[in-house]
N, C-alpha and C positions, 0 to 999 in steps of 0.2 A: 375376297375371304383369306386368301395367301395371305397377303398385306397387313391383315389382323392378326394371322396367329404369328407372324413374324415381329407385330411390336408386341404382343403378350408374352412371346419368347425372350425378346430382349429387356421386358422390364422385371421378367424374372430372375435373369440372367444377373441385372444391376442390382434387384433387390438382394438376392445370394450373395454377391460381392462385398453389399454395404454391410451386410449381415457376420461377415467373416474382419471387416475392419476392428483393430482393437478399439477396447472404450476402457475407460477410468471404473475402476473395480471397488477402490477405496482412499480416500484419503485422511491422514491420519497429522500430528493428533487434531483434538475438535477445538483448539482455542489457541490462537499463536499472536503473535507480535513480531513488529518489525527484527529482524536477527534471531530469530526461531528457524529452526528445522522444520518442514513440510514434508512428510514422504504420500508419493502418489502412486497406485498400483495400479497397472495397465492387465489389461486379458491377454492381450499377445505380445511379451517384449518383443520378441525376434523379429515380427512383423515391423512394428514400430522403428523397431532400432533400422532393421532396411530400407523403410522408406525414406527415414532421415539421411542414410548414406547414398541412396538412389537422387535425393534431393541435392546433395553436398552442403545439406545444411545441420544444424545440431536441434535436439528438441531443448524445447524450453517452456517454463513456468507459464500457465495463462489464469489472470484473475479475473472473475466476471467477462469471462470470453474475450481477455483484452490480453496480448503479448506481452510480457514485463523485459521480454530480453534475457533472461537470466537462466543461465543451464546449470544443469545437476551437477551437486558436489560431488554426490557420490552417485552410482548404479550396483545395484543387485539383479544381474539376471535371473540368478535362482528362485529369488522370491518376486521379479517380474517388477520390480518397483524402482523408483528415480526421487533422489532424496536433494532438495532445494534448501537454499537458505533464503529468506525473505529479504530481500536486498534493495534498497533507492538509489538510484543513480541518475545521471542526467538525463538518459535516454525514458527512463520511465517515472519521471518524477510526476507530469500532470496526473498519469495514473493514481499514483500516490496520495497526491492532493485532493484528489477526487474520493479516496477511501477514506483520510484522516482528517476529513474538514469536519465541522462541527465540534473543536476539542472540550466544549461545555454543554456536550448534548450527551445523549447515550455513550457508556465506555466503551461498548463493541459496535461492530458491523458485521453483517451477515455477508460473506463472500464466498462465493463459487468457485472451487479450485479444478482447474484442469493444466492438459499438456498438449504439444502438440509441436509440429516440425515449423522452426523459425520464419515469422513472416506467413503462414496460413493458417489454417482454420483450428481450433483446439478440438480434443476428441469427445467424441460423445459419451453420455454419462451409460452403463451398464444399468441393466433392469435391478431397482432396489439397493443401487450404489450409494453410500454416502461420500458426497463431494462439496459439503458445505462446512465451513470454520467459522466460526466465530474470531472475528480480527480485531483485538484490544487497542484502541484507539492512543490512547496514552500510557506513559509507563509512570506516571506518580499516581497516589493517593490524593483522595481529597485532603485528609491530614496531612499531606504534604505539600497541598496549595496553601491550606490556611497558614503553616507555618513560613512560607515562603512570603504572602500578605503581609503579616507580622513582623517580618525581617525589614521586608521592604518600606513601611510606615516608621519602624523606628529610627532606619536611616535617613528618611526624610525630614523626621522630628529631629534628629541631630544636626541634621543639616541648618533647618531653620533655626535652632538655638545657637548653635556657634558661629552662624553666618549672618545673623539677623542686622547687623549694620551695612550689609555689601550692599545693600538696595539704597543706601542712603549716599548723599554728596560729602565728599570730602571736604568742605568748609562748610556745611550747617548741618542740621539736622534735619531738615527735609529730604525723600525720598526720590529718587531718580526716576523719572519718568522713559530714559534710553534705557539702564540699568534695569527696571521694572519689567518691560518691553522684551529685552533680551533672555530674563531668566523664563517669563512666560512664555516664549516659544521656543525656549530651549525644552523645558518640561514638555510640553505640546510634540515637538517633534519625536522627543525621547520615546515618550509612552505611545506616542503612534506607530510607530517602528517595533518597542516591544509587544504592542498589540496583534499586528501582524506578523510579527515572528511565529506568536503563540498559534495563531489561526492556521498558518502556511506548514 
């Protein structure tokens, strides 16, 4: 009986300690893209900074529960907030590739934002707190995409018009198989490279 009472007391103490842990109370703005500021407000700024100092690690931004390794550009203790710039680095590139994939799909992706000690777990969300944002995946509009397609088509048409004799042999008017294959593989490889660049 005494063992059960001790276990209940320990569970109660653990629950009380967890209830006092810092939590995310707000994230702003509601719509962001790479390079924008995102502001994260916590319930207990002093404890968050104290825990980070005790661990000897900085406070970093978490997206969808994954540590981005991005430290705060500004900290405002009086407002209990951390200001981060959404930055893509070599360390968090796999995360951003996942978030920004399917560029020809929906323009935005819903992302959960949090903070935590680097290498640790993100803070929990406070009751009724807003922690989700819409991440704008592409920086150009559909009209800009159409304009780029028209420009590319005009460039290809110009090349075909002014270089129409490039595929022919110099000593006759017949097309060269070697030059045609060279042109075909050049266009295929260049197009593949541009397509992969767009996706990643």
